[in-house]
N, CA, C and O atoms as a Tinker XYZ file with bonds, in Angstrom:
   292  protein
     1  N     91.334000  211.280000  332.621000    73     2
     2  CA    92.128000  212.021000  331.669000    64     1     3
     3  C     91.233000  212.710000  330.619000    63     2     4     5
     4  O     91.560000  213.778000  330.103000    81     3
     5  N     90.118000  212.073000  330.331000    73     3     6
     6  CA    89.186000  212.658000  329.373000    64     5     7
     7  C     88.637000  213.995000  329.877000    63     6     8     9
     8  O     88.470000  214.935000  329.099000    81     7
     9  N     88.358000  214.076000  331.174000    73     7    10
    10  CA    87.826000  215.331000  331.721000    64     9    11
    11  C     88.862000  216.444000  331.642000    63    10    12    13
    12  O     88.504000  217.600000  331.415000    81    11
    13  N     90.125000  216.121000  331.822000    73    11    14
    14  CA    91.178000  217.139000  331.715000    64    13    15
    15  C     91.241000  217.676000  330.295000    63    14    16    17
    16  O     91.405000  218.880000  330.095000    81    15
    17  N     91.114000  216.808000  329.318000    73    15    18
    18  CA    91.132000  217.237000  327.919000    64    17    19
    19  C     89.943000  218.132000  327.604000    63    18    20    21
    20  O     90.092000  219.163000  326.948000    81    19
    21  N     88.766000  217.740000  328.070000    73    19    22
    22  CA    87.556000  218.532000  327.806000    64    21    23
    23  C     87.641000  219.897000  328.483000    63    22    24    25
    24  O     87.315000  220.916000  327.873000    81    23
    25  N     88.076000  219.918000  329.735000    73    23    26
    26  CA    88.187000  221.181000  330.467000    64    25    27
    27  C     89.217000  222.092000  329.817000    63    26    28    29
    28  O     88.998000  223.299000  329.718000    81    27
    29  N     90.335000  221.530000  329.375000    73    27    30
    30  CA    91.374000  222.332000  328.729000    64    29    31
    31  C     90.871000  222.929000  327.420000    63    30    32    33
    32  O     91.146000  224.092000  327.125000    81    31
    33  N     90.149000  222.156000  326.644000    73    31    34
    34  CA    89.589000  222.673000  325.390000    64    33    35
    35  C     88.573000  223.784000  325.672000    63    34    36    37
    36  O     88.598000  224.828000  325.021000    81    35
    37  N     87.691000  223.559000  326.632000    73    35    38
    38  CA    86.681000  224.579000  326.948000    64    37    39
    39  C     87.316000  225.858000  327.484000    63    38    40    41
    40  O     86.916000  226.959000  327.106000    81    39
    41  N     88.307000  225.713000  328.363000    73    39    42
    42  CA    88.989000  226.906000  328.875000    64    41    43
    43  C     89.696000  227.659000  327.754000    63    42    44    45
    44  O     89.673000  228.889000  327.714000    81    43
    45  N     90.317000  226.923000  326.856000    73    43    46
    46  CA    90.976000  227.571000  325.725000    64    45    47
    47  C     90.006000  228.360000  324.878000    63    46    48    49
    48  O     90.292000  229.492000  324.488000    81    47
    49  N     88.856000  227.767000  324.591000    73    47    50
    50  CA    87.853000  228.463000  323.785000    64    49    51
    51  C     87.296000  229.690000  324.497000    63    50    52    53
    52  O     87.084000  230.732000  323.877000    81    51
    53  N     87.061000  229.563000  325.791000    73    51    54
    54  CA    86.532000  230.701000  326.558000    64    53    55
    55  C     87.549000  231.845000  326.595000    63    54    56    57
    56  O     87.184000  233.006000  326.410000    81    55
    57  N     88.818000  231.518000  326.832000    73    55    58
    58  CA    89.839000  232.562000  326.865000    64    57    59
    59  C     90.000000  233.212000  325.499000    63    58    60    61
    60  O     90.193000  234.425000  325.413000    81    59
    61  N     89.924000  232.430000  324.438000    73    59    62
    62  CA    90.017000  233.014000  323.101000    64    61    63
    63  C     88.853000  233.965000  322.851000    63    62    64    65
    64  O     89.052000  235.066000  322.336000    81    63
    65  N     87.648000  233.554000  323.209000    73    63    66
    66  CA    86.479000  234.418000  322.991000    64    65    67
    67  C     86.562000  235.708000  323.796000    63    66    68    69
    68  O     86.327000  236.794000  323.266000    81    67
    69  N     86.898000  235.587000  325.079000    73    67    70
    70  CA    87.006000  236.789000  325.899000    64    69    71
    71  C     88.127000  237.696000  325.404000    63    70    72    73
    72  O     87.957000  238.913000  325.332000    81    71
    73  N     89.266000  237.108000  325.067000    73    71    74
    74  CA    90.373000  237.901000  324.546000    64    73    75
    75  C     90.020000  238.593000  323.251000    63    74    76    77
    76  O     90.384000  239.750000  323.041000    81    75
    77  N     89.313000  237.892000  322.378000    73    75    78
    78  CA    88.888000  238.480000  321.106000    64    77    79
    79  C     87.947000  239.658000  321.333000    63    78    80    81
    80  O     88.119000  240.728000  320.748000    81    79
    81  N     86.955000  239.448000  322.184000    73    79    82
    82  CA    85.993000  240.527000  322.421000    64    81    83
    83  C     86.646000  241.731000  323.095000    63    82    84    85
    84  O     86.293000  242.870000  322.789000    81    83
    85  N     87.578000  241.504000  323.992000    73    83    86
    86  CA    88.226000  242.622000  324.671000    64    85    87
    87  C     89.223000  243.312000  323.751000    63    86    88    89
    88  O     89.194000  244.536000  323.624000    81    87
    89  N     90.104000  242.551000  323.107000    73    87    90
    90  CA    91.194000  243.145000  322.335000    64    89    91
    91  C     90.724000  243.712000  320.993000    63    90    92    93
    92  O     91.069000  244.841000  320.643000    81    91
    93  N     89.945000  242.942000  320.249000    73    91    94
    94  CA    89.578000  243.364000  318.905000    64    93    95
    95  C     88.266000  244.146000  318.852000    63    94    96    97
    96  O     88.136000  245.070000  318.048000    81    95
    97  N     87.307000  243.799000  319.680000    73    95    98
    98  CA    86.002000  244.446000  319.635000    64    97    99
    99  C     85.854000  245.595000  320.638000    63    98   100   101
   100  O     84.910000  246.379000  320.541000    81    99
   101  N     86.776000  245.700000  321.596000    73    99   102
   102  CA    86.731000  246.807000  322.547000    64   101   103
   103  C     85.648000  246.693000  323.596000    63   102   104   105
   104  O     85.184000  247.711000  324.109000    81   103
   105  N     85.238000  245.501000  323.924000    73   103   106
   106  CA    84.213000  245.314000  324.964000    64   105   107
   107  C     84.909000  245.261000  326.328000    63   106   108   109
   108  O     85.096000  244.192000  326.910000    81   107
   109  N     85.281000  246.427000  326.812000    73   107   110
   110  CA    86.039000  246.513000  328.059000    64   109   111
   111  C     85.194000  246.212000  329.286000    63   110   112   113
   112  O     85.735000  246.021000  330.375000    81   111
   113  N     83.882000  246.165000  329.129000    73   111   114
   114  CA    83.024000  245.850000  330.267000    64   113   115
   115  C     83.169000  244.393000  330.700000    63   114   116   117
   116  O     82.651000  244.018000  331.752000    81   115
   117  N     83.864000  243.557000  329.912000    73   115   118
   118  CA    84.116000  242.175000  330.298000    64   117   119
   119  C     85.196000  242.067000  331.375000    63   118   120   121
   120  O     85.352000  241.017000  331.998000    81   119
   121  N     85.934000  243.144000  331.590000    73   119   122
   122  CA    86.953000  243.175000  332.640000    64   121   123
   123  C     86.286000  243.710000  333.903000    63   122   124   125
   124  O     85.702000  244.793000  333.894000    81   123
   125  N     86.375000  242.955000  334.976000    73   123   126
   126  CA    85.705000  243.339000  336.227000    64   125   127
   127  C     86.203000  244.676000  336.746000    63   126   128   129
   128  O     87.403000  244.855000  336.957000    81   127
   129  N     85.300000  245.603000  336.952000    73   127   130
   130  CA    85.614000  246.889000  337.555000    64   129   131
   131  C     86.382000  247.841000  336.671000    63   130   132   133
   132  O     86.836000  248.882000  337.146000    81   131
   133  N     86.544000  247.519000  335.391000    73   131   134
   134  CA    87.351000  248.375000  334.524000    64   133   135
   135  C     86.699000  249.727000  334.282000    63   134   136   137
   136  O     87.383000  250.751000  334.282000    81   135
   137  N     85.394000  249.745000  334.078000    73   135   138
   138  CA    84.727000  251.006000  333.752000    64   137   139
   139  C     84.851000  252.013000  334.890000    63   138   140   141
   140  O     85.063000  253.202000  334.649000    81   139
   141  N     84.718000  251.541000  336.134000    73   139   142
   142  CA    84.873000  252.449000  337.275000    64   141   143
   143  C     86.313000  252.926000  337.398000    63   142   144   145
   144  O     86.558000  254.102000  337.665000    81   143
   145  N     87.271000  252.015000  337.205000    73   143   146
   146  CA    88.683000  252.393000  337.277000    64   145   147
   147  C     89.071000  253.314000  336.127000    63   146   148   149
   148  O     89.920000  254.189000  336.298000    81   147
   149  N     88.467000  253.130000  334.970000    73   147   150
   150  CA    88.741000  253.988000  333.824000    64   149   151
   151  C     88.221000  255.404000  334.063000    63   150   152   153
   152  O     88.883000  256.387000  333.730000    81   151
   153  N     87.030000  255.489000  334.644000    73   151   154
   154  CA    86.453000  256.812000  334.930000    64   153   155
   155  C     87.254000  257.561000  335.986000    63   154   156   157
   156  O     87.382000  258.784000  335.928000    81   155
   157  N     87.793000  256.820000  336.950000    73   155   158
   158  CA    88.573000  257.476000  338.000000    64   157   159
   159  C     90.025000  257.702000  337.592000    63   158   160   161
   160  O     90.770000  258.357000  338.321000    81   159
   161  N     90.439000  257.177000  336.449000    73   159   162
   162  CA    91.784000  257.420000  335.945000    64   161   163
   163  C     92.832000  256.420000  336.409000    63   162   164   165
   164  O     94.019000  256.616000  336.147000    81   163
   165  N     92.431000  255.365000  337.083000    73   163   166
   166  CA    93.413000  254.385000  337.563000    64   165   167
   167  C     93.889000  253.456000  336.458000    63   166   168   169
   168  O     95.022000  252.978000  336.501000    81   167
   169  N     93.045000  253.194000  335.470000    73   167   170
   170  CA    93.399000  252.302000  334.367000    64   169   171
   171  C     93.025000  252.971000  333.058000    63   170   172   173
   172  O     92.115000  253.798000  333.001000    81   171
   173  N     93.755000  252.591000  331.987000    73   171   174
   174  CA    93.477000  253.175000  330.685000    64   173   175
   175  C     93.218000  252.073000  329.657000    63   174   176   177
   176  O     93.200000  250.889000  329.993000    81   175
   177  N     93.018000  252.477000  328.403000    73   175   178
   178  CA    92.717000  251.511000  327.360000    64   177   179
   179  C     93.898000  250.588000  327.076000    63   178   180   181
   180  O     93.709000  249.443000  326.665000    81   179
   181  N     95.102000  251.078000  327.291000    73   179   182
   182  CA    96.287000  250.237000  327.099000    64   181   183
   183  C     96.236000  249.026000  328.018000    63   182   184   185
   184  O     96.581000  247.917000  327.609000    81   183
   185  N     95.811000  249.234000  329.246000    73   183   186
   186  CA    95.664000  248.125000  330.200000    64   185   187
   187  C     94.643000  247.112000  329.686000    63   186   188   189
   188  O     94.884000  245.906000  329.740000    81   187
   189  N     93.520000  247.591000  329.195000    73   187   190
   190  CA    92.469000  246.697000  328.709000    64   189   191
   191  C     92.949000  245.917000  327.486000    63   190   192   193
   192  O     92.680000  244.722000  327.369000    81   191
   193  N     93.650000  246.579000  326.586000    73   191   194
   194  CA    94.185000  245.895000  325.409000    64   193   195
   195  C     95.181000  244.812000  325.826000    63   194   196   197
   196  O     95.203000  243.722000  325.253000    81   195
   197  N     95.992000  245.122000  326.816000    73   195   198
   198  CA    96.984000  244.161000  327.286000    64   197   199
   199  C     96.309000  242.938000  327.911000    63   198   200   201
   200  O     96.736000  241.807000  327.680000    81   199
   201  N     95.266000  243.163000  328.693000    73   199   202
   202  CA    94.515000  242.058000  329.299000    64   201   203
   203  C     93.871000  241.207000  328.208000    63   202   204   205
   204  O     93.910000  239.978000  328.281000    81   203
   205  N     93.286000  241.837000  327.209000    73   203   206
   206  CA    92.659000  241.105000  326.114000    64   205   207
   207  C     93.655000  240.274000  325.329000    63   206   208   209
   208  O     93.366000  239.134000  324.967000    81   207
   209  N     94.827000  240.837000  325.062000    73   207   210
   210  CA    95.850000  240.108000  324.316000    64   209   211
   211  C     96.384000  238.924000  325.115000    63   210   212   213
   212  O     96.619000  237.852000  324.559000    81   211
   213  N     96.573000  239.115000  326.404000    73   211   214
   214  CA    97.041000  238.016000  327.257000    64   213   215
   215  C     96.018000  236.887000  327.275000    63   214   216   217
   216  O     96.391000  235.718000  327.176000    81   215
   217  N     94.752000  237.211000  327.399000    73   215   218
   218  CA    93.719000  236.180000  327.397000    64   217   219
   219  C     93.646000  235.474000  326.046000    63   218   220   221
   220  O     93.456000  234.259000  325.989000    81   219
   221  N     93.795000  236.221000  324.971000    73   219   222
   222  CA    93.755000  235.648000  323.634000    64   221   223
   223  C     94.898000  234.651000  323.437000    63   222   224   225
   224  O     94.684000  233.541000  322.949000    81   223
   225  N     96.094000  235.047000  323.815000    73   223   226
   226  CA    97.267000  234.170000  323.682000    64   225   227
   227  C     97.147000  232.969000  324.607000    63   226   228   229
   228  O     97.467000  231.848000  324.211000    81   227
   229  N     96.696000  233.187000  325.819000    73   227   230
   230  CA    96.524000  232.088000  326.766000    64   229   231
   231  C     95.507000  231.066000  326.258000    63   230   232   233
   232  O     95.676000  229.867000  326.475000    81   231
   233  N     94.477000  231.520000  325.601000    73   231   234
   234  CA    93.491000  230.617000  325.018000    64   233   235
   235  C     94.101000  229.725000  323.952000    63   234   236   237
   236  O     93.830000  228.525000  323.908000    81   235
   237  N     94.930000  230.315000  323.089000    73   235   238
   238  CA    95.581000  229.503000  322.072000    64   237   239
   239  C     96.567000  228.513000  322.687000    63   238   240   241
   240  O     96.680000  227.379000  322.221000    81   239
   241  N     97.268000  228.928000  323.711000    73   239   242
   242  CA    98.191000  228.010000  324.379000    64   241   243
   243  C     97.448000  226.835000  325.006000    63   242   244   245
   244  O     97.904000  225.694000  324.929000    81   243
   245  N     96.315000  227.111000  325.621000    73   243   246
   246  CA    95.517000  226.028000  326.203000    64   245   247
   247  C     94.982000  225.082000  325.137000    63   246   248   249
   248  O     94.928000  223.871000  325.353000    81   247
   249  N     94.592000  225.618000  324.001000    73   247   250
   250  CA    94.129000  224.745000  322.918000    64   249   251
   251  C     95.265000  223.889000  322.375000    63   250   252   253
   252  O     95.055000  222.719000  322.057000    81   251
   253  N     96.448000  224.446000  322.266000    73   251   254
   254  CA    97.601000  223.670000  321.810000    64   253   255
   255  C     97.922000  222.565000  322.803000    63   254   256   257
   256  O     98.213000  221.436000  322.409000    81   255
   257  N     97.871000  222.885000  324.079000    73   255   258
   258  CA    98.104000  221.870000  325.108000    64   257   259
   259  C     97.052000  220.767000  325.022000    63   258   260   261
   260  O     97.375000  219.588000  325.158000    81   259
   261  N     95.807000  221.143000  324.799000    73   259   262
   262  CA    94.742000  220.148000  324.690000    64   261   263
   263  C     94.960000  219.232000  323.496000    63   262   264   265
   264  O     94.754000  218.022000  323.597000    81   263
   265  N     95.373000  219.795000  322.372000    73   263   266
   266  CA    95.638000  218.974000  321.194000    64   265   267
   267  C     96.804000  218.035000  321.460000    63   266   268   269
   268  O     96.758000  216.869000  321.068000    81   267
   269  N     97.843000  218.523000  322.118000    73   267   270
   270  CA    98.977000  217.664000  322.449000    64   269   271
   271  C     98.564000  216.558000  323.408000    63   270   272   273
   272  O     99.039000  215.429000  323.289000    81   271
   273  N     97.692000  216.862000  324.350000    73   271   274
   274  CA    97.187000  215.817000  325.248000    64   273   275
   275  C     96.398000  214.757000  324.497000    63   274   276   277
   276  O     96.504000  213.566000  324.790000    81   275
   277  N     95.612000  215.196000  323.533000    73   275   278
   278  CA    94.823000  214.254000  322.750000    64   277   279
   279  C     95.737000  213.361000  321.907000    63   278   280   281
   280  O     95.499000  212.159000  321.785000    81   279
   281  N     96.777000  213.955000  321.331000    73   279   282
   282  CA    97.660000  213.191000  320.450000    64   281   283
   283  C     98.529000  212.209000  321.237000    63   282   284   285
   284  O     98.678000  211.056000  320.831000    81   283
   285  N     99.099000  212.650000  322.348000    73   283   286
   286  CA   100.107000  211.846000  323.020000    64   285   287
   287  C     99.589000  211.011000  324.195000    63   286   288   289
   288  O    100.355000  210.234000  324.766000    81   287
   289  N     98.346000  211.143000  324.564000    73   287   290
   290  CA    97.837000  210.339000  325.681000    64   289   291
   291  C     96.722000  209.446000  325.245000    63   290   292
   292  O     96.176000  208.699000  326.057000    81   291
């Protein structure tokens, strides 16, 4: 159970960092293949912002789950 808690905390932190860098800092190169798709017109900045926001929110949800696991188990 300890490994699940550690993995959940680490995943939460990683998702928060990636989401922060993509959504707030505009580092779209963290999304696989985005630069090529952006140049060809298949994807735009709205897509990248949406991916960054989803990762950011998912990171916080994972951290909340990890805290709940620590408290209740």
